[in-house]
ZAVEX-959833 format. One record per residue (C-alpha): x, y, z; residue in one letter. Coordinates in steps of 0.2 Angstrom, whole numbers, plus 2048, in hexadecimal, padded with zeros to 3 digits. Each point is the difference from the previous one (the first is absolute). Layout:
<atoms>
XYZA/...
</atoms>
This chain:
<atoms>
92BAA99AFM/7FD80B80EM/8108077FFT/7FF8067EDK/7EF806802R/80780D80FI/80F8037F7R/7F68067F1F/7F580A80AE/80E809809L/8098067F1W/7F08037F7T/7FB80C80DC/811809801V/7FF8027ECL/7EF807801I/80780C80EA/80F8057F5A/7F48057F2W/7F480980CA/81180A804I/8058047EFV/7EF8047FAF/7FC80C80FL/811809801L/8067FF7EEL/7F37FD7F2I/7F2808807W/809811805P/8098007F0L/7F07FD7F7S/7FA811807S/80F8097F8I/7F97F97F0L/7EF804802K/805812806A/80A8027F1S/7F27FD7F4L/7F280B809I/7FF8137FBD/80180A810N/7F280C7F9E/7F37F57F9T/8047F0809G/7FE7F57F0T/80B7F57F7F/80E80A7F7S/8127FE7FAL/801813802V/80F7FE80EH/80A7F57F3Y/7FD80B7F1V/80780F80CE/80F7F6805I/8067FD7EFF/7FC80F7FAT/80580F80CL/8118047FFK/8027FF812A/7FC7ED801Y/8087FD7F2Q/810807808R/7FC7F7810A/8007F07F6I/8108037F6G/809806810N/7FA7EF809T/8087F67F1F/81080C802L/8027FD812A/7FC7ED7FEG/80B7FE7F2L/80E80A807G/8007F9812G/8007EF7F9M/80F8047F4A/80980880EG/7FE7F180BA/8047F37F4L/8118097FBI/804802812L/7F97EF805G/8067F57F4V/811809800T/8027FD813L/7FB7ED7FFA/80C7FD7F2F/80E808809I/7FC7F6811T/7FD7F17F9T/80E7FE7F3R/80F809809F/8067FE811R/7FB810809I/805805812F/7F280380CG/7F37F77F5R/7F47FE80FA/802813804L/7FA8037EEI/7F17F5802Q/7FB808811T/8028117F8L/7F47FA7F2A/7F47FB80BV/80081180BV/7FC8097EEA/7F37F27FEL/7F8802810V/7FE812801S/7EF8077FAP/80280B7EFP/7FA80F807F/80D80080DI/80D8017F2G/7F680D7F7A/80280A80FY/8137FD803A/8048037EFW/7F6812802I/80C80380FV/80E7FD7F7L/7FC8077EFF/7F180A802G/7FD8127FEA/809803811S/8097EF801G/80F7FE809V/80C7FA7F1V/7F880E7F5R/80680D80CK/8117FA803A/8037FF7EEL/7F88127FDS/80B80580ES/80F7FD7F4I/7F98077F1G/7F77F17F8L/7ED8007FDS/7F67F07FCI/7EE7FE7FCP/7F47FA80FP/7FB7EF800I/7EE8037FEY/7F77F87EFG/8017F17F5A/8137FE801A/7FD7FF814G/7F27F4801V/80A7F57F4I/81080080AL/7F67FD810V/7F87F17F8F/8107F87F9S/80A802810L/7F07F980BK/7FB7F27F4F/8117F87FAF/8037F580FP/7F07F67FAH/80A7FE7EFV/8107FD809F/7F97F180CL/7F67F87F0I/80E8017F4T/80D7FB80DS/7F87EF803G/7FB7FD7EEA/8148047FBL/8077F480DA/7F57F37FAA/8078007EDI/80A7F27FAN/8138057FFR/8027F47F1S/7F48097F4V/80A811803E/8117F77FDE/7FA7F77F0A/7FB8117FBA/812806804E/8097F17F8S/7F78057F0L/809810801G/7F180C805V/80680F809P/7FA804813P/7F580D7FCW/7F87F87F1K/7FF7F080BR/7F780A80EL/7F28057F4F/7FE7F17F5I/8027F280DV/7FE805811T/7F280D800F/7F57F57F6P/8037F380CL/7FA80B80FI/7F28087F5L/7F27FA80BP/808808811A/8048107F4I/7EE8007FAS/7F87FE811V/80B80D809S/7FC80C7F2A/7EE7FC802L/801803812L/8098117FFT/7F48067F4F/7F07FC809V/808808810L/80580F7F8S/7EF8057F7I/7F77FA810A/80B80C80CD/7F880F805F/80A80880CG/80F8027F6T/7F880B7F3P/7F580880CR/81080780AI/80C8027F3I/7F88017F0G/7F9812802R/7F68027EFD/8067EE7FBF/7EF7F9802N/7FC7ED7FDV/7F07F6801L/8017FB812A/802813806T/7F28057F4E/7F57F3806A/803806812F/7FE8127FBN/7F07FC7F8L/7F97F680DF/80580C80ES/7F580E7F6S/7F27F47FFE/7FE7FA811V/7ED7FE803G/7FD7FE7EFG/8027F27F1N/8128007FEP/7FE7FC7EEG/80F8077F7M/80B7FB80FA/7F87EE7FDS/8048007EDA/813805804L/8017F180BS/7F87F47F3V/80D8067F4V/80E7FE80CL/7FA7EF805I/7FE7FB7EDV/8118067FDL/8087F580DS/7F67F17F9M/8088037EFI/811801805V/7FD7EF80BV/7F87F87F1L/80E8067F4A/80E7F980CQ/7F77EF800R/7FF8007EDW/8128067FDM/8057F180DL/7F57F47F5R/80A8067F0K/812801807N/8047F380CV/8127F7802Y/8037F280BY/8107FB808S/8057F180BN/80B806810L/80E7F37FDI/80D80B804K/7FD80F80BK/8078117FCP/81180580AE/804812805R/8108067F8Q/80E80880AR/8048107FAV/81080C803R/8058117FCG/7F780E7F8L/7F37F27FAK/7FC7FC812A/800813806T/7F38057F2G/7F47F1805L/801804813H/7FD8127FDI/7F27FD7F3L/7F67F380DA/80380B80EY/7FA8107F8T/7F07F77FBI/7FB7F9810V/806811809L/7F680A7F5L/7F07F4804G/804800812A/804813802L/7EE807802P/7FC7F580FA/813805807L/7FB8127FDI/7F07FE80AV/8087F980FV/80D80D7FFL/7F48107FFF/7F57F880DS/80D80580CF/8028117FAR/7FB810809R/7F18097F9T/7F8811801S/7EF7FD7FAG/8017F97EFP/8138047FDV/80F7F6806F/80C80980BQ/8137FB802P/8037F380EG/7F77F1806F/7F17FD80BS/7F27F4805L/7F280E7FFQ/7F97F87F0S/7FE7EF80AY/7F980980FE/7F28097F5K/7FB7F17F9V/7FF7F6811I/7F7810807S/7F48057F1T/8007F47F2V/8017EE809S/7EE7FB7FAD/8057FB7EFP/80E7F5807I/7F37F680BW/7F48007F0N/80B7F97F6T/8067F280BL/7EE7FC805N/7F98007EEF/80F7F57FAS/7FE7F380FF/7EE7FF7FCA/8027FE7EDA/80F7F3802V/7F77F580CI/7F27FF7F4A/80C7FD7F2I/80B7F3808V/7F07F6804I/7F78017EFS/8108007F6G/8067F0807T/7EF7F87FDL/8018087EEI/8127FC7FDG/7FB7ED805Y/7F17FF7F4L/80A8077F1I/80E7F3804S/7F77F1805R/7EF8027F9R/8048047ECP/7EF8027F8S/7F680D7F4V/7FB809810A/810801809T/8098057EFG/7F580D7FDS/801807812L/8137FF7FED/7FE80B7F1A/7F480C808L/80F80380FL/80A8077F1M/7F580F7FFI/805808810P/8128007F9Y/7FB80A7F2V/7F180D806V/80980E807P/7FC805812G/7F78117FCI/7F47F57F5V/7FD7F480EM/7FD80F80CG/7F38087F5I/7F77F07FBA/7FE7FD814F/7F9811802I/7F37FE7F2T/7FB7EF806R/801800813F/7F8812802N/7EF7FC804D/7F67F480CP/8017F2804P/8128007FCL/805812805A/812800804F/80580F7F9T/80980B80DG/8057F180BT/8117F7803G/7F77F07FAF/7FF8057EEI/813803801I/8027EF807I/7F57F97F3L/8098087F2A/8127FB807V/7FA7ED802Y/7FA7FE7EEI/80F8097F9R/80C7F6809R/7F77EF801L/80A7FA7F1P/81180280AY/7FA7F280DS/7F77F67F2A/80E7FF7F5R/80D7FC80FS/7F67F2807V/7FE7F87EFA/8128017FCA/8057FA811A/7F27F07FDL/80B7FC7EFK/80E7FA80CQ/7F47F680CV/7FA7F07F8G/7ED7FB806P/8067F0805S/801803813L/7F0809800E/7F87F37F7D/8087F380CA/7F980A80FA/7EE8007F8V/8027ED7FDS/8047FE813L/7F0808805G/8048147FFY/7F280A7F9S/8068097F2P/80081180AG/8097F880EK/80D7F97F3A/8028107F8F/803809812L/80B7F2808K/8097FB7F0V/80180C7F2T/800811808V/8107FD80BP/80A7FA7F0L/7FB80F7F7I/80180C80EA/80F80A7FBP/7F78057EFG/7F1805809I/80980C80BL/80C8067F3A/7EF8037F5G/7F9809810A/80E80B803L/8028067EDM/7EC803801S/80480B810F/80E8097F8V/7F58057F1T/7F180380BA/80A80C80AM/80680A7F0N/7F08017F8E/7FD8127FAL/7F48017F0S/7F07F7808S/802806810S/8018127FAL/7EF7FE7F8V/7F97F6810L/80680A80EY/7F680E80BV/80980880EG/8007F380ER/8067F27F4T/80F8087F8I/80F7F57FET/812802800M/8028017EDP/7F280C7FFV/80680B80DR/8128007F9I/7F88057EEY/7F780E808L/80F80680AS/80A8017EFV/7F28087F8M/7FF80E80ED/813801801G/8027F8810E/80F7F87FCY/8067FD812G/7F17F7805T/8007F67EFA/8127FA802S/7FD7F9812A/7EF7F77FBL/80A7F97F2S/80E7FB80BT/7F47F780BI/7F77F87F2L/8107FB7F8L/8067F8810T/7F07F6802M/8017FA7EET/8127FB802V/7FC7F680FI/7F27F67F7A/80B7FD7F1V/80E7F980BY/7F37F4808G/7FA7FB7EEA/8127FD7FCF/8037F680FH/7F17F67FEL/8017FC7EES/8127FD7FFG/8028077EFR/7FF8147FCK/7F77FC7EFE/7F37F6807S/7FC80C80FA/7FF8107F4L/7F77F77F0L/
</atoms>
């Protein structure tokens, strides 16, 4: 009887603490955005004037249209590339399949703004490729604008689609496709009326993910979009011009961005409820062996997709060793960009590591406990908590940064201008990674061993630490490493929250690109990519599966 009472008190305290964290760092800051959007800056009274302006002024209407264009364009491009690559690698024997997956991961882990910068180096106004083509009489327009943004999004986010749909394609019952084939259904028609409906959940999830990531991205439209303003860049511009006052219009744009993301999430769930097809995995699909021109074409297509995705990262590494003269690259190779980074801009490296480590330690502890609650203590309270943890996935970083500034700018919680506020923002944005990873790991571990330990006299806390935690340690560490990866690459919220002494590597890279310091940007980007790849490799090694480590 005493054991049950202690057990109840232990996990009740954890649940209360989890709700307190979500309220303090998620609900409360975001409520400040909603409140600020409903206050007239001039009169200080309740008003819908900001929303009226958003939907009547052409500049904001254009930003909303551009946001849809970027989101839908990035989603469509990522779906075409990702589903095509997944189908090729799961249905045909492709040489170097592990290399294809590795190159896809390289494209996945590199920050979007680094990709934007790399494409500028290649196809910008003074891009290497444009200059080479110009020397032989060929002229192509620079990459700036909507087309460039959609291209970067497509090549950046297609690995999400590839990894998700690969797993779904590998789980289709081959007998269903064989039945359609025996009825005389041609291959391409069979693909659209049999195969794709069976993997619709995976396609819709990856489409949702790429759309939300595209409309939430700030760095790419800012660097490569030029006059192509989206809601995220407009919100940042408005907030920057309203520092010290009430950022009402920036908050209203942020609310519109959140609502847009939530509408897409709800639409995806509704579509799944209306169109779901089931298949029992009786006969696992086999990869066909192809020869001749068909084999050559499939290999060229697969490697072209992944090489284009990984090209920005490879270009950044190459140019980090180029000789520079001020902002201009010179012939030959040198370590002078790294020498400059070490001697003059090393603070962002240490800030990034320190902030990321601090956030991840907190993420691992609380994420493990919350993941346990979600998996082992199902209730209305834990179910609601699980649903709220979806919010950081759909709230853009720029919005979260503005929310933290407006809420934590006054005593007793005056954290603005400190490294602590960046740690808090990274913590709440990446907490779902750990919680989801632990919850998934617990699904593979039955509660019987833990119950047996309690029945033998262990306290619930001791049973959890001594029995359950060691069993799910790979899931905990994989979630921690992926949280660390995304924390190191966080730009949007950090760009709003940083001051001179708290600048991070992504912010410094962004500022270097905007200032034309491409050598410094390349060296810092290479260091950031190296740390990211090491962490991702660790996640792969600990999880045992690439998909589980990444997703």
